[in-house]
N, C-alpha and C positions, 0 to 999 in steps of 0.2 A: 439243559437248564438255561433259562434266559438270564441275562445280566441282572434284571430286576429281581428275579428269584434269588440269585446269589447274594445280592445286597441285603435282602430281607433275612435270609438264612444267617449271613454273617452278623447282622445286627442282633438277631435273637441269640446267637451263640455268644457274642460279647456280653450281652445283658445277663445271660445265664452264668457265665464265668464270674462276672462282677458280683452277682448274688451269692455265688458259692464262696468267693473270697470273704464277703461280709459275714456270712453264716459260719464259716469254718474258723475264722480268726477274730471274730467279735469286733469288727470295725464298722463304721457307718458306710452306707452305700456311697456317699461322696468320697470318703477315704479309699474305699475299694475301687471306685472308678478312677481316681487319680493314680493309684498303684498300678492298675491294669494298663492304663494308657501311657504310663511312663516306662513300661517294661519292654524289653526286646522281644519277649515272647509274643506280645500283642502285635508287634510289627511282623513277626514271622507268620502268625496266623493270618494277618491281613494279606500277606504276600502269597499265602498258600504253600509255604515251605513244609516239606516232610509230612504232608497231610495231617498237620496238627489239628485242624478243624474236625478230624474224625475221632479224636481222643475225647474222653469223658470230660465234662465240665469241671468236676472236682479234681481230676488229674491236672488239668490245665491251670486251675486255681492254685494248686499246690506248687506248680512250676513257677508261676508268677510270684507267689509269696516267697518262695525260696530265693528267687532272683532279687526281690525287694529287700529281703532281710540279710542278703549277702551269703546265703548258705550254698550257693552254686559256684 
């Protein structure tokens, strides 16, 4: 997979996770975006740690939300 393809995939994955946060927790897309990019989970996904990018979008949205709400 080329670097360009990886960037596109990662961008789509982030957008899907943000959409899932918004839908699951009833926040605006802007709020969901802020929550996502302030999370440590987003950093781990970006770094490719533990193959998190292979997990479902809803699962990752839940991880991000739990981190945000202090449940983790």
